[in-house]
PQR file of N, CA, C, O and H, with PARSE charges and radii, in Angstrom:
ATOM      1  N   MET A   1      52.176 108.627  84.644 -0.4000 1.5000
ATOM      2  CA  MET A   1      52.436 109.480  85.788 -0.0000 2.0000
ATOM      3  C   MET A   1      53.674 109.005  86.568  0.5500 1.7000
ATOM      4  O   MET A   1      54.485 109.826  86.995 -0.5500 1.4000
ATOM      5  N   ASN A   2      53.819 107.698  86.753 -0.4000 1.5000
ATOM      6  CA  ASN A   2      54.972 107.179  87.478 -0.0000 2.0000
ATOM      7  C   ASN A   2      56.274 107.448  86.733  0.5500 1.7000
ATOM      8  O   ASN A   2      57.323 107.640  87.349 -0.5500 1.4000
ATOM      9  H   ASN A   2      53.160 107.031  86.406  0.4000 1.0000
ATOM     10  N   LYS A   3      56.200 107.461  85.398 -0.4000 1.5000
ATOM     11  CA  LYS A   3      57.381 107.748  84.602 -0.0000 2.0000
ATOM     12  C   LYS A   3      57.870 109.170  84.868  0.5500 1.7000
ATOM     13  O   LYS A   3      59.075 109.410  84.934 -0.5500 1.4000
ATOM     14  H   LYS A   3      55.348 107.305  84.898  0.4000 1.0000
ATOM     15  N   ASP A   4      56.944 110.107  85.019 -0.4000 1.5000
ATOM     16  CA  ASP A   4      57.314 111.490  85.323 -0.0000 2.0000
ATOM     17  C   ASP A   4      57.985 111.590  86.686  0.5500 1.7000
ATOM     18  O   ASP A   4      58.981 112.297  86.838 -0.5500 1.4000
ATOM     19  H   ASP A   4      55.965 109.911  84.964  0.4000 1.0000
ATOM     20  N   LYS A   5      57.447 110.889  87.673 -0.4000 1.5000
ATOM     21  CA  LYS A   5      58.035 110.906  89.015 -0.0000 2.0000
ATOM     22  C   LYS A   5      59.434 110.305  89.002  0.5500 1.7000
ATOM     23  O   LYS A   5      60.341 110.807  89.666 -0.5500 1.4000
ATOM     24  H   LYS A   5      56.638 110.315  87.549  0.4000 1.0000
ATOM     25  N   LEU A   6      59.603 109.224  88.241 -0.4000 1.5000
ATOM     26  CA  LEU A   6      60.915 108.592  88.131 -0.0000 2.0000
ATOM     27  C   LEU A   6      61.917 109.541  87.484  0.5500 1.7000
ATOM     28  O   LEU A   6      63.050 109.654  87.952 -0.5500 1.4000
ATOM     29  H   LEU A   6      58.866 108.816  87.702  0.4000 1.0000
ATOM     30  N   MET A   7      61.519 110.218  86.426 -0.4000 1.5000
ATOM     31  CA  MET A   7      62.421 111.152  85.750 -0.0000 2.0000
ATOM     32  C   MET A   7      62.802 112.310  86.668  0.5500 1.7000
ATOM     33  O   MET A   7      63.961 112.725  86.690 -0.5500 1.4000
ATOM     34  H   MET A   7      60.599 110.127  86.046  0.4000 1.0000
ATOM     35  N   ILE A   8      61.849 112.830  87.419 -0.4000 1.5000
ATOM     36  CA  ILE A   8      62.137 113.914  88.363 -0.0000 2.0000
ATOM     37  C   ILE A   8      63.124 113.435  89.421  0.5500 1.7000
ATOM     38  O   ILE A   8      64.063 114.150  89.773 -0.5500 1.4000
ATOM     39  H   ILE A   8      60.908 112.493  87.402  0.4000 1.0000
ATOM     40  N   PHE A   9      62.907 112.219  89.929 -0.4000 1.5000
ATOM     41  CA  PHE A   9      63.810 111.648  90.926 -0.0000 2.0000
ATOM     42  C   PHE A   9      65.216 111.508  90.350  0.5500 1.7000
ATOM     43  O   PHE A   9      66.193 111.889  90.996 -0.5500 1.4000
ATOM     44  H   PHE A   9      62.144 111.638  89.643  0.4000 1.0000
ATOM     45  N   LEU A  10      65.323 110.964  89.139 -0.4000 1.5000
ATOM     46  CA  LEU A  10      66.633 110.770  88.514 -0.0000 2.0000
ATOM     47  C   LEU A  10      67.344 112.092  88.269  0.5500 1.7000
ATOM     48  O   LEU A  10      68.555 112.191  88.464 -0.5500 1.4000
ATOM     49  H   LEU A  10      64.530 110.655  88.615  0.4000 1.0000
ATOM     50  N   ILE A  11      66.608 113.101  87.847 -0.4000 1.5000
ATOM     51  CA  ILE A  11      67.206 114.414  87.598 -0.0000 2.0000
ATOM     52  C   ILE A  11      67.672 115.052  88.904  0.5500 1.7000
ATOM     53  O   ILE A  11      68.760 115.626  88.957 -0.5500 1.4000
ATOM     54  H   ILE A  11      65.623 113.021  87.688  0.4000 1.0000
ATOM     55  N   ASN A  12      66.863 114.959  89.953 -0.4000 1.5000
ATOM     56  CA  ASN A  12      67.209 115.584  91.231 -0.0000 2.0000
ATOM     57  C   ASN A  12      68.372 114.898  91.932  0.5500 1.7000
ATOM     58  O   ASN A  12      69.060 115.525  92.737 -0.5500 1.4000
ATOM     59  H   ASN A  12      65.979 114.493  89.910  0.4000 1.0000
ATOM     60  N   HIS A  13      68.601 113.633  91.643 -0.4000 1.5000
ATOM     61  CA  HIS A  13      69.632 112.872  92.352 -0.0000 2.0000
ATOM     62  C   HIS A  13      70.665 112.272  91.402  0.5500 1.7000
ATOM     63  O   HIS A  13      71.286 111.259  91.725 -0.5500 1.4000
ATOM     64  H   HIS A  13      68.041 113.124  90.989  0.4000 1.0000
ATOM     65  N   GLN A  14      70.854 112.882  90.245 -0.4000 1.5000
ATOM     66  CA  GLN A  14      71.738 112.290  89.252 -0.0000 2.0000
ATOM     67  C   GLN A  14      73.183 112.185  89.726  0.5500 1.7000
ATOM     68  O   GLN A  14      73.853 111.198  89.424 -0.5500 1.4000
ATOM     69  H   GLN A  14      70.350 113.705  89.983  0.4000 1.0000
ATOM     70  N   GLY A  15      73.668 113.158  90.448 -0.4000 1.5000
ATOM     71  CA  GLY A  15      75.049 113.101  90.936 -0.0000 2.0000
ATOM     72  C   GLY A  15      75.258 111.958  91.902  0.5500 1.7000
ATOM     73  O   GLY A  15      76.257 111.243  91.813 -0.5500 1.4000
ATOM     74  H   GLY A  15      73.123 113.960  90.694  0.4000 1.0000
ATOM     75  N   LYS A  16      74.321 111.773  92.832 -0.4000 1.5000
ATOM     76  CA  LYS A  16      74.430 110.675  93.793 -0.0000 2.0000
ATOM     77  C   LYS A  16      74.339 109.325  93.095  0.5500 1.7000
ATOM     78  O   LYS A  16      75.067 108.392  93.437 -0.5500 1.4000
ATOM     79  H   LYS A  16      73.510 112.354  92.904  0.4000 1.0000
ATOM     80  N   ILE A  17      73.452 109.223  92.125 -0.4000 1.5000
ATOM     81  CA  ILE A  17      73.284 107.960  91.399 -0.0000 2.0000
ATOM     82  C   ILE A  17      74.546 107.639  90.603  0.5500 1.7000
ATOM     83  O   ILE A  17      75.047 106.516  90.652 -0.5500 1.4000
ATOM     84  H   ILE A  17      72.861 109.980  91.848  0.4000 1.0000
ATOM     85  N   ILE A  18      75.050 108.613  89.881 -0.4000 1.5000
ATOM     86  CA  ILE A  18      76.255 108.403  89.078 -0.0000 2.0000
ATOM     87  C   ILE A  18      77.448 108.105  89.976  0.5500 1.7000
ATOM     88  O   ILE A  18      78.226 107.195  89.692 -0.5500 1.4000
ATOM     89  H   ILE A  18      74.642 109.525  89.841  0.4000 1.0000
ATOM     90  N   GLY A  19      77.597 108.863  91.054 -0.4000 1.5000
ATOM     91  CA  GLY A  19      78.707 108.638  91.975 -0.0000 2.0000
ATOM     92  C   GLY A  19      78.668 107.260  92.604  0.5500 1.7000
ATOM     93  O   GLY A  19      79.700 106.599  92.728 -0.5500 1.4000
ATOM     94  H   GLY A  19      76.964 109.603  91.285  0.4000 1.0000
ATOM     95  N   THR A  20      77.481 106.825  93.003 -0.4000 1.5000
ATOM     96  CA  THR A  20      77.338 105.503  93.599 -0.0000 2.0000
ATOM     97  C   THR A  20      77.668 104.416  92.584  0.5500 1.7000
ATOM     98  O   THR A  20      78.372 103.457  92.905 -0.5500 1.4000
ATOM     99  H   THR A  20      76.644 107.362  92.903  0.4000 1.0000
ATOM    100  N   LEU A  21      77.166 104.561  91.370 -0.4000 1.5000
ATOM    101  CA  LEU A  21      77.450 103.563  90.333 -0.0000 2.0000
ATOM    102  C   LEU A  21      78.938 103.524  89.979  0.5500 1.7000
ATOM    103  O   LEU A  21      79.507 102.449  89.791 -0.5500 1.4000
ATOM    104  H   LEU A  21      76.595 105.340  91.109  0.4000 1.0000
ATOM    105  N   LEU A  22      79.559 104.694  89.891 -0.4000 1.5000
ATOM    106  CA  LEU A  22      80.993 104.724  89.602 -0.0000 2.0000
ATOM    107  C   LEU A  22      81.795 104.059  90.709  0.5500 1.7000
ATOM    108  O   LEU A  22      82.694 103.262  90.440 -0.5500 1.4000
ATOM    109  H   LEU A  22      79.097 105.567  90.044  0.4000 1.0000
ATOM    110  N   GLY A  23      81.470 104.384  91.949 -0.4000 1.5000
ATOM    111  CA  GLY A  23      82.151 103.749  93.071 -0.0000 2.0000
ATOM    112  C   GLY A  23      81.971 102.244  93.056  0.5500 1.7000
ATOM    113  O   GLY A  23      82.913 101.496  93.322 -0.5500 1.4000
ATOM    114  H   GLY A  23      80.740 105.031  92.168  0.4000 1.0000
ATOM    115  N   PHE A  24      80.766 101.801  92.746 -0.4000 1.5000
ATOM    116  CA  PHE A  24      80.470 100.372  92.701 -0.0000 2.0000
ATOM    117  C   PHE A  24      81.268  99.677  91.601  0.5500 1.7000
ATOM    118  O   PHE A  24      81.903  98.652  91.847 -0.5500 1.4000
ATOM    119  H   PHE A  24      80.001 102.409  92.531  0.4000 1.0000
ATOM    120  N   PHE A  25      81.236 100.228  90.393 -0.4000 1.5000
ATOM    121  CA  PHE A  25      81.920  99.574  89.279 -0.0000 2.0000
ATOM    122  C   PHE A  25      83.439  99.627  89.415  0.5500 1.7000
ATOM    123  O   PHE A  25      84.119  98.668  89.048 -0.5500 1.4000
ATOM    124  H   PHE A  25      80.720 101.061  90.193  0.4000 1.0000
ATOM    125  N   ILE A  26      83.979 100.711  89.928 -0.4000 1.5000
ATOM    126  CA  ILE A  26      85.417 100.773  90.167 -0.0000 2.0000
ATOM    127  C   ILE A  26      85.802  99.751  91.219  0.5500 1.7000
ATOM    128  O   ILE A  26      86.814  99.062  91.091 -0.5500 1.4000
ATOM    129  H   ILE A  26      83.427 101.490  90.226  0.4000 1.0000
ATOM    130  N   GLY A  27      84.986  99.657  92.262 -0.4000 1.5000
ATOM    131  CA  GLY A  27      85.239  98.653  93.292 -0.0000 2.0000
ATOM    132  C   GLY A  27      85.202  97.242  92.739  0.5500 1.7000
ATOM    133  O   GLY A  27      86.047  96.417  93.086 -0.5500 1.4000
ATOM    134  H   GLY A  27      84.164 100.216  92.367  0.4000 1.0000
ATOM    135  N   ILE A  28      84.229  96.953  91.881 -0.4000 1.5000
ATOM    136  CA  ILE A  28      84.126  95.623  91.265 -0.0000 2.0000
ATOM    137  C   ILE A  28      85.369  95.318  90.435  0.5500 1.7000
ATOM    138  O   ILE A  28      85.885  94.201  90.470 -0.5500 1.4000
ATOM    139  H   ILE A  28      83.543  97.623  91.599  0.4000 1.0000
ATOM    140  N   LEU A  29      85.847  96.310  89.690 -0.4000 1.5000
ATOM    141  CA  LEU A  29      87.032  96.097  88.867 -0.0000 2.0000
ATOM    142  C   LEU A  29      88.266  95.802  89.710  0.5500 1.7000
ATOM    143  O   LEU A  29      89.138  95.046  89.282 -0.5500 1.4000
ATOM    144  H   LEU A  29      85.427  97.217  89.661  0.4000 1.0000
ATOM    145  N   LEU A  30      88.349  96.383  90.893 -0.4000 1.5000
ATOM    146  CA  LEU A  30      89.533  96.230  91.732 -0.0000 2.0000
ATOM    147  C   LEU A  30      89.481  95.016  92.650  0.5500 1.7000
ATOM    148  O   LEU A  30      90.508  94.609  93.194 -0.5500 1.4000
ATOM    149  H   LEU A  30      87.641  96.997  91.240  0.4000 1.0000
ATOM    150  N   LEU A  31      88.318  94.444  92.826 -0.4000 1.5000
ATOM    151  CA  LEU A  31      88.163  93.423  93.854 -0.0000 2.0000
ATOM    152  C   LEU A  31      87.761  92.062  93.317  0.5500 1.7000
ATOM    153  O   LEU A  31      87.238  91.927  92.211 -0.5500 1.4000
ATOM    154  H   LEU A  31      87.484  94.775  92.385  0.4000 1.0000
ATOM    155  N   THR A  32      88.024  91.071  94.135 -0.4000 1.5000
ATOM    156  CA  THR A  32      87.470  89.738  93.934 -0.0000 2.0000
ATOM    157  C   THR A  32      86.693  89.399  95.198  0.5500 1.7000
ATOM    158  O   THR A  32      86.536  90.254  96.069 -0.5500 1.4000
ATOM    159  H   THR A  32      88.449  91.181  95.033  0.4000 1.0000
ATOM    160  N   LEU A  33      86.215  88.195  95.314 -0.4000 1.5000
ATOM    161  CA  LEU A  33      85.415  87.817  96.479 -0.0000 2.0000
ATOM    162  C   LEU A  33      86.252  87.783  97.757  0.5500 1.7000
ATOM    163  O   LEU A  33      87.459  87.547  97.710 -0.5500 1.4000
ATOM    164  H   LEU A  33      86.343  87.500  94.606  0.4000 1.0000
ATOM    165  N   GLY A  34      85.601  88.020  98.898 -0.4000 1.5000
ATOM    166  CA  GLY A  34      86.258  87.965 100.200 -0.0000 2.0000
ATOM    167  C   GLY A  34      85.736  89.057 101.115  0.5500 1.7000
ATOM    168  O   GLY A  34      85.250  90.091 100.658 -0.5500 1.4000
ATOM    169  H   GLY A  34      84.620  88.211  98.936  0.4000 1.0000
ATOM    170  N   PHE A  35      85.846  88.810 102.438 -0.4000 1.5000
ATOM    171  CA  PHE A  35      85.298  89.741 103.423 -0.0000 2.0000
ATOM    172  C   PHE A  35      85.984  91.099 103.375  0.5500 1.7000
ATOM    173  O   PHE A  35      85.322  92.133 103.276 -0.5500 1.4000
ATOM    174  H   PHE A  35      86.241  87.970 102.809  0.4000 1.0000
ATOM    175  N   ILE A  36      87.311  91.095 103.446 -0.4000 1.5000
ATOM    176  CA  ILE A  36      88.063  92.357 103.465 -0.0000 2.0000
ATOM    177  C   ILE A  36      87.819  93.134 102.178  0.5500 1.7000
ATOM    178  O   ILE A  36      87.645  94.352 102.202 -0.5500 1.4000
ATOM    179  H   ILE A  36      87.849  90.256 103.526  0.4000 1.0000
ATOM    180  N   LYS A  37      87.809  92.437 101.075 -0.4000 1.5000
ATOM    181  CA  LYS A  37      87.596  93.105  99.792 -0.0000 2.0000
ATOM    182  C   LYS A  37      86.172  93.634  99.673  0.5500 1.7000
ATOM    183  O   LYS A  37      85.933  94.650  99.020 -0.5500 1.4000
ATOM    184  H   LYS A  37      87.950  91.447 101.055  0.4000 1.0000
ATOM    185  N   THR A  38      85.236  92.950 100.300 -0.4000 1.5000
ATOM    186  CA  THR A  38      83.861  93.445 100.307 -0.0000 2.0000
ATOM    187  C   THR A  38      83.769  94.740 101.104  0.5500 1.7000
ATOM    188  O   THR A  38      83.033  95.650 100.723 -0.5500 1.4000
ATOM    189  H   THR A  38      85.429  92.124 100.830  0.4000 1.0000
ATOM    190  N   ILE A  39      84.508  94.831 102.203 -0.4000 1.5000
ATOM    191  CA  ILE A  39      84.557  96.070 102.993 -0.0000 2.0000
ATOM    192  C   ILE A  39      85.129  97.196 102.134  0.5500 1.7000
ATOM    193  O   ILE A  39      84.619  98.316 102.150 -0.5500 1.4000
ATOM    194  H   ILE A  39      85.106  94.092 102.513  0.4000 1.0000
ATOM    195  N   ILE A  40      86.175  96.898 101.395 -0.4000 1.5000
ATOM    196  CA  ILE A  40      86.779  97.906 100.524 -0.0000 2.0000
ATOM    197  C   ILE A  40      85.780  98.357  99.462  0.5500 1.7000
ATOM    198  O   ILE A  40      85.700  99.544  99.149 -0.5500 1.4000
ATOM    199  H   ILE A  40      86.589  95.988 101.382  0.4000 1.0000
ATOM    200  N   LEU A  41      85.022  97.416  98.910 -0.4000 1.5000
ATOM    201  CA  LEU A  41      83.984  97.756  97.936 -0.0000 2.0000
ATOM    202  C   LEU A  41      82.957  98.695  98.550  0.5500 1.7000
ATOM    203  O   LEU A  41      82.542  99.667  97.919 -0.5500 1.4000
ATOM    204  H   LEU A  41      85.088  96.452  99.164  0.4000 1.0000
ATOM    205  N   SER A  42      82.549  98.408  99.777 -0.4000 1.5000
ATOM    206  CA  SER A  42      81.576  99.266 100.463 -0.0000 2.0000
ATOM    207  C   SER A  42      82.126 100.672 100.648  0.5500 1.7000
ATOM    208  O   SER A  42      81.398 101.651 100.484 -0.5500 1.4000
ATOM    209  H   SER A  42      82.887  97.618 100.290  0.4000 1.0000
ATOM    210  N   ILE A  43      83.385 100.775 100.982 -0.4000 1.5000
ATOM    211  CA  ILE A  43      84.018 102.089 101.150 -0.0000 2.0000
ATOM    212  C   ILE A  43      84.019 102.842  99.818  0.5500 1.7000
ATOM    213  O   ILE A  43      83.757 104.045  99.783 -0.5500 1.4000
ATOM    214  H   ILE A  43      83.976  99.980 101.116  0.4000 1.0000
ATOM    215  N   CYS A  44      84.312 102.140  98.727 -0.4000 1.5000
ATOM    216  CA  CYS A  44      84.285 102.773  97.396 -0.0000 2.0000
ATOM    217  C   CYS A  44      82.896 103.305  97.068  0.5500 1.7000
ATOM    218  O   CYS A  44      82.761 104.400  96.521 -0.5500 1.4000
ATOM    219  H   CYS A  44      84.525 101.163  98.755  0.4000 1.0000
ATOM    220  N   ILE A  45      81.876 102.541  97.399 -0.4000 1.5000
ATOM    221  CA  ILE A  45      80.506 102.970  97.129 -0.0000 2.0000
ATOM    222  C   ILE A  45      80.155 104.200  97.955  0.5500 1.7000
ATOM    223  O   ILE A  45      79.541 105.137  97.445 -0.5500 1.4000
ATOM    224  H   ILE A  45      81.986 101.652  97.844  0.4000 1.0000
ATOM    225  N   VAL A  46      80.541 104.201  99.226 -0.4000 1.5000
ATOM    226  CA  VAL A  46      80.242 105.345 100.098 -0.0000 2.0000
ATOM    227  C   VAL A  46      80.961 106.598  99.605  0.5500 1.7000
ATOM    228  O   VAL A  46      80.376 107.681  99.583 -0.5500 1.4000
ATOM    229  H   VAL A  46      81.040 103.440  99.640  0.4000 1.0000
ATOM    230  N   ILE A  47      82.213 106.456  99.212 -0.4000 1.5000
ATOM    231  CA  ILE A  47      82.960 107.601  98.687 -0.0000 2.0000
ATOM    232  C   ILE A  47      82.305 108.124  97.413  0.5500 1.7000
ATOM    233  O   ILE A  47      82.155 109.334  97.241 -0.5500 1.4000
ATOM    234  H   ILE A  47      82.687 105.576  99.230  0.4000 1.0000
ATOM    235  N   GLY A  48      81.917 107.220  96.525 -0.4000 1.5000
ATOM    236  CA  GLY A  48      81.229 107.624  95.299 -0.0000 2.0000
ATOM    237  C   GLY A  48      79.927 108.339  95.583  0.5500 1.7000
ATOM    238  O   GLY A  48      79.591 109.319  94.918 -0.5500 1.4000
ATOM    239  H   GLY A  48      82.039 106.238  96.664  0.4000 1.0000
ATOM    240  N   TYR A  49      79.188 107.848  96.575 -0.4000 1.5000
ATOM    241  CA  TYR A  49      77.930 108.490  96.954 -0.0000 2.0000
ATOM    242  C   TYR A  49      78.181 109.910  97.448  0.5500 1.7000
ATOM    243  O   TYR A  49      77.478 110.839  97.049 -0.5500 1.4000
ATOM    244  H   TYR A  49      79.461 107.052  97.115  0.4000 1.0000
ATOM    245  N   HIS A  50      79.179 110.084  98.313 -0.4000 1.5000
ATOM    246  CA  HIS A  50      79.439 111.413  98.870 -0.0000 2.0000
ATOM    247  C   HIS A  50      79.928 112.387  97.799  0.5500 1.7000
ATOM    248  O   HIS A  50      79.567 113.563  97.827 -0.5500 1.4000
ATOM    249  H   HIS A  50      79.749 109.330  98.637  0.4000 1.0000
ATOM    250  N   ILE A  51      80.731 111.918  96.871 -0.4000 1.5000
ATOM    251  CA  ILE A  51      81.159 112.785  95.769 -0.0000 2.0000
ATOM    252  C   ILE A  51      79.956 113.171  94.918  0.5500 1.7000
ATOM    253  O   ILE A  51      79.815 114.329  94.527 -0.5500 1.4000
ATOM    254  H   ILE A  51      81.024 110.962  96.849  0.4000 1.0000
ATOM    255  N   GLY A  52      79.089 112.201  94.631 -0.4000 1.5000
ATOM    256  CA  GLY A  52      77.873 112.494  93.873 -0.0000 2.0000
ATOM    257  C   GLY A  52      76.959 113.464  94.590  0.5500 1.7000
ATOM    258  O   GLY A  52      76.323 114.313  93.965 -0.5500 1.4000
ATOM    259  H   GLY A  52      79.203 111.260  94.948  0.4000 1.0000
ATOM    260  N   LYS A  53      76.895 113.334  95.911 -0.4000 1.5000
ATOM    261  CA  LYS A  53      76.073 114.248  96.708 -0.0000 2.0000
ATOM    262  C   LYS A  53      76.623 115.669  96.621  0.5500 1.7000
ATOM    263  O   LYS A  53      75.860 116.632  96.550 -0.5500 1.4000
ATOM    264  H   LYS A  53      77.411 112.644  96.418  0.4000 1.0000
ATOM    265  N   LYS A  54      77.943 115.797  96.625 -0.4000 1.5000
ATOM    266  CA  LYS A  54      78.562 117.119  96.483 -0.0000 2.0000
ATOM    267  C   LYS A  54      78.212 117.726  95.123  0.5500 1.7000
ATOM    268  O   LYS A  54      77.969 118.929  95.020 -0.5500 1.4000
ATOM    269  H   LYS A  54      78.563 115.014  96.683  0.4000 1.0000
ATOM    270  N   VAL A  55      78.186 116.891  94.082 -0.4000 1.5000
ATOM    271  CA  VAL A  55      77.818 117.366  92.745 -0.0000 2.0000
ATOM    272  C   VAL A  55      76.367 117.833  92.744  0.5500 1.7000
ATOM    273  O   VAL A  55      76.054 118.885  92.186 -0.5500 1.4000
ATOM    274  H   VAL A  55      78.383 115.914  94.166  0.4000 1.0000
ATOM    275  N   ASP A  56      75.471 117.052  93.373 -0.4000 1.5000
ATOM    276  CA  ASP A  56      74.058 117.432  93.447 -0.0000 2.0000
ATOM    277  C   ASP A  56      73.873 118.772  94.149  0.5500 1.7000
ATOM    278  O   ASP A  56      73.034 119.577  93.746 -0.5500 1.4000
ATOM    279  H   ASP A  56      75.725 116.198  93.827  0.4000 1.0000
ATOM    280  N   ASN A  57      74.652 119.010  95.194 -0.4000 1.5000
ATOM    281  CA  ASN A  57      74.532 120.246  95.967 -0.0000 2.0000
ATOM    282  C   ASN A  57      75.354 121.381  95.363  0.5500 1.7000
ATOM    283  O   ASN A  57      75.442 122.468  95.935 -0.5500 1.4000
ATOM    284  H   ASN A  57      75.334 118.356  95.522  0.4000 1.0000
ATOM    285  N   LYS A  58      75.957 121.118  94.197 -0.4000 1.5000
ATOM    286  CA  LYS A  58      76.778 122.098  93.483 -0.0000 2.0000
ATOM    287  C   LYS A  58      77.917 122.630  94.355  0.5500 1.7000
ATOM    288  O   LYS A  58      78.255 123.813  94.308 -0.5500 1.4000
ATOM    289  H   LYS A  58      75.885 120.235  93.733  0.4000 1.0000
ATOM    290  N   GLU A  59      78.499 121.729  95.152 -0.4000 1.5000
ATOM    291  CA  GLU A  59      79.644 122.087  95.981 -0.0000 2.0000
ATOM    292  C   GLU A  59      80.926 121.799  95.203  0.5500 1.7000
ATOM    293  O   GLU A  59      80.932 120.987  94.278 -0.5500 1.4000
ATOM    294  H   GLU A  59      78.225 120.768  95.190  0.4000 1.0000
ATOM    295  N   ASP A  60      82.003 122.467  95.583 -0.4000 1.5000
ATOM    296  CA  ASP A  60      83.288 122.294  94.920 -0.0000 2.0000
ATOM    297  C   ASP A  60      83.951 121.019  95.428  0.5500 1.7000
ATOM    298  O   ASP A  60      84.289 120.919  96.607 -0.5500 1.4000
ATOM    299  H   ASP A  60      81.998 123.127  96.334  0.4000 1.0000
ATOM    300  N   ILE A  61      84.136 120.046  94.542 -0.4000 1.5000
ATOM    301  CA  ILE A  61      84.713 118.759  94.929 -0.0000 2.0000
ATOM    302  C   ILE A  61      86.184 118.922  95.295  0.5500 1.7000
ATOM    303  O   ILE A  61      86.660 118.280  96.231 -0.5500 1.4000
ATOM    304  H   ILE A  61      83.861 120.127  93.584  0.4000 1.0000
ATOM    305  N   VAL A  62      86.907 119.769  94.573 -0.4000 1.5000
ATOM    306  CA  VAL A  62      88.325 119.972  94.850 -0.0000 2.0000
ATOM    307  C   VAL A  62      88.502 120.533  96.258  0.5500 1.7000
ATOM    308  O   VAL A  62      89.392 120.102  96.992 -0.5500 1.4000
ATOM    309  H   VAL A  62      86.520 120.290  93.812  0.4000 1.0000
ATOM    310  N   GLU A  63      87.665 121.485  96.635 -0.4000 1.5000
ATOM    311  CA  GLU A  63      87.725 122.059  97.985 -0.0000 2.0000
ATOM    312  C   GLU A  63      87.452 120.981  99.032  0.5500 1.7000
ATOM    313  O   GLU A  63      88.120 120.945 100.065 -0.5500 1.4000
ATOM    314  H   GLU A  63      86.943 121.836  96.039  0.4000 1.0000
ATOM    315  N   PHE A  64      86.487 120.109  98.779 -0.4000 1.5000
ATOM    316  CA  PHE A  64      86.165 119.016  99.698 -0.0000 2.0000
ATOM    317  C   PHE A  64      87.369 118.088  99.872  0.5500 1.7000
ATOM    318  O   PHE A  64      87.692 117.693 100.992 -0.5500 1.4000
ATOM    319  H   PHE A  64      85.945 120.139  97.939  0.4000 1.0000
ATOM    320  N   ILE A  65      88.035 117.740  98.765 -0.4000 1.5000
ATOM    321  CA  ILE A  65      89.195 116.846  98.837 -0.0000 2.0000
ATOM    322  C   ILE A  65      90.346 117.524  99.565  0.5500 1.7000
ATOM    323  O   ILE A  65      91.025 116.891 100.374 -0.5500 1.4000
ATOM    324  H   ILE A  65      87.773 118.061  97.855  0.4000 1.0000
ATOM    325  N   GLU A  66      90.575 118.807  99.288 -0.4000 1.5000
ATOM    326  CA  GLU A  66      91.629 119.544  99.992 -0.0000 2.0000
ATOM    327  C   GLU A  66      91.349 119.598 101.487  0.5500 1.7000
ATOM    328  O   GLU A  66      92.260 119.431 102.299 -0.5500 1.4000
ATOM    329  H   GLU A  66      90.024 119.321  98.632  0.4000 1.0000
ATOM    330  N   ARG A  67      90.096 119.831 101.852 -0.4000 1.5000
ATOM    331  CA  ARG A  67      89.712 119.861 103.258 -0.0000 2.0000
ATOM    332  C   ARG A  67      89.930 118.492 103.896  0.5500 1.7000
ATOM    333  O   ARG A  67      90.390 118.407 105.035 -0.5500 1.4000
ATOM    334  H   ARG A  67      89.356 119.966 101.193  0.4000 1.0000
ATOM    335  N   LEU A  68      89.608 117.432 103.178 -0.4000 1.5000
ATOM    336  CA  LEU A  68      89.792 116.077 103.670 -0.0000 2.0000
ATOM    337  C   LEU A  68      91.267 115.772 103.881  0.5500 1.7000
ATOM    338  O   LEU A  68      91.641 115.166 104.885 -0.5500 1.4000
ATOM    339  H   LEU A  68      89.234 117.501 102.253  0.4000 1.0000
ATOM    340  N   ILE A  69      92.106 116.188 102.937 -0.4000 1.5000
ATOM    341  CA  ILE A  69      93.547 115.960 103.055 -0.0000 2.0000
ATOM    342  C   ILE A  69      94.105 116.749 104.232  0.5500 1.7000
ATOM    343  O   ILE A  69      94.945 116.234 104.970 -0.5500 1.4000
ATOM    344  H   ILE A  69      91.803 116.680 102.121  0.4000 1.0000
ATOM    345  N   ASN A  70      93.659 117.984 104.424 -0.4000 1.5000
ATOM    346  CA  ASN A  70      94.132 118.793 105.546 -0.0000 2.0000
ATOM    347  C   ASN A  70      93.729 118.186 106.876  0.5500 1.7000
ATOM    348  O   ASN A  70      94.510 118.222 107.827 -0.5500 1.4000
ATOM    349  H   ASN A  70      92.977 118.402 103.825  0.4000 1.0000
ATOM    350  N   ILE A  71      92.535 117.631 106.968 -0.4000 1.5000
ATOM    351  CA  ILE A  71      92.094 116.978 108.203 -0.0000 2.0000
ATOM    352  C   ILE A  71      92.984 115.779 108.482  0.5500 1.7000
ATOM    353  O   ILE A  71      93.382 115.565 109.628 -0.5500 1.4000
ATOM    354  H   ILE A  71      91.901 117.601 106.196  0.4000 1.0000
ATOM    355  N   GLN A  72      93.302 114.995 107.468 -0.4000 1.5000
ATOM    356  CA  GLN A  72      94.140 113.811 107.634 -0.0000 2.0000
ATOM    357  C   GLN A  72      95.569 114.227 107.991  0.5500 1.7000
ATOM    358  O   GLN A  72      96.234 113.549 108.774 -0.5500 1.4000
ATOM    359  H   GLN A  72      92.979 115.169 106.537  0.4000 1.0000
ATOM    360  N   GLY A  73      96.038 115.334 107.424 -0.4000 1.5000
ATOM    361  CA  GLY A  73      97.394 115.787 107.683 -0.0000 2.0000
ATOM    362  C   GLY A  73      97.602 116.321 109.088  0.5500 1.7000
ATOM    363  O   GLY A  73      98.727 116.302 109.586 -0.5500 1.4000
ATOM    364  H   GLY A  73      95.498 115.885 106.788  0.4000 1.0000
ATOM    365  N   LYS A  74      96.547 116.798 109.743 -0.4000 1.5000
ATOM    366  CA  LYS A  74      96.657 117.372 111.080 -0.0000 2.0000
ATOM    367  C   LYS A  74      96.759 116.316 112.168  0.5500 1.7000
ATOM    368  O   LYS A  74      97.158 116.629 113.290 -0.5500 1.4000
ATOM    369  H   LYS A  74      95.632 116.813 109.338  0.4000 1.0000
ATOM    370  N   LYS A  75      96.409 115.076 111.864 -0.4000 1.5000
ATOM    371  CA  LYS A  75      96.421 114.016 112.884 -0.0000 2.0000
ATOM    372  C   LYS A  75      97.800 113.614 113.261  0.5500 1.7000
ATOM    373  O   LYS A  75      97.979 112.736 114.105 -0.5500 1.4000
ATOM    374  H   LYS A  75      96.085 114.822 110.953  0.4000 1.0000
TER
END
């Protein structure tokens, strides 16, 4: 029974899980030990999570990135 619940959880949150793992592993590849680099790793994980969340919600990632760039450009 627990295996079924785990599979349902993994299927429902696959984008967030994959995005978080990708952010984590990319961050690990780019970083070594240290406080500042650990902060950068955390940012990579958060970005990966949010991209994965967009995939789970079937939102357009390109539109999200364009919106993000436009917000940054207006400052």
